[in-house]
N, C-alpha and C positions, 0 to 999 in steps of 0.2 A: 299926447301919451295916455294910454288906458289907465283908467284908475282901478287898482286891485281891490277886489271886494273880501270883506271878511267872511267867515263861515256864515255868521248870523244873517248878514245881508243877503247872501246866496239863498239860504234857507227860505227866508222872507219873501224873496222874488217867486221861487218856487211855488211858495203857498198862496201867494197872490195870483199866479197863473192857474192853478188848480181851483181856486175860489170862484173864478170867472165862470167855470163850467158847472159847478154844483152848487144846489140849493136846497135848503131843508124847509120842510112844512110841518104843520102839527101832526098830520098822519104817518109822514116820513121825514122824522128830524135829521138833521146833520149831525154826525158824532164826530166832534173835532179833538185831535190828540195834541197834546205839548208834553215835551220831555225836556227836563232840566238835567242838569248833572246827576242830581241825586234821586229825583222822583218822577212819576208820569201820572198825568191828568187826562181825563177826557170828560166831554160833556155834550150832552144832546141838545141842539139849538133848533128852535123854531125861527127861522128867518123872516118868516111873514110878519110875527109879531116882534121879533127881536128880543126873545126871551129865551133862558136857559131852562130846558125842562127837567133835566136830572143831571147829576154829575157824580163822579166817583175819582178817587186817586190813591196813591200809596202814602198819604198823609193820615188816612184813617186809621184808627187805633188798632183794629184788628189785623190789618195789612202791615203797618209800619214796623220796622226794625230799627230801633235807635243805633245811629252810627253806621248804618249799611246803605248803600246804594240801592236803587230798585233793580230787580233781575227780571229775567223773562217770565219766571212763575209769578212774580208779583203783579207784571203786567198782565196776564192772563188772569189772575184773581180780580183785578181792576175791571177787565172786561165783562167776566162773569157777573161782577156786582152791579155794574150797569146795566146788564141786561136783565137781571132781575128785576131792577127798579123800573124799566121799561116795560117790561113784561106785566108788572102791577098796574100800569097806567093804560094797557091795553094796546100798547105798540109793539108791532112786530117784524116792521121793516124800517131800516134806517139808510141814509147815504154816508158813506165813510169817507172822512176828510183827513187824510194822512198829515196834513199840517206842514207839507213841504220836506217832510222826513221820508227816507227810503222805506218802502214796504218790506221791512226785513227786521228780525230781531224782536226788540219790544214791541214795535207797532204792529207787527205781524202777529205775534202771541196776543196782544189786547184784542185784534180783529177775531182771532181763532175763539178767544174767550167769549165774545159775543155770539159768535155762531154756534159755539157748543150749547148754550142756554136756549137756543131756537130763534135768535133774532136772524132775519135774512138781510145780508149786507151786500 
């Protein structure tokens, strides 16, 4: 009998499938996205050294709205915030890792926020 997978297990398998194909370097880091039920997080990762270069999320004080879930506008702000931090480090190109999520809604808005500040995705 086939074993039915939970939503989390299905996303994790998609994420691993995508991760086999993409890789981040110091010059072109991987921007990884994670969504929880309440927040959205992203970080730029150098896979060669295995370190996080920069990160942003809706947990930051000026983006966070107590008692509210993250919206598409919040995700766009997170993308813009990460883009500003990457540009300050001299990084203009990234590899986008959608983390097994559909490229739709908050994930798409975050990517558009990166692009709006001049990061090539």
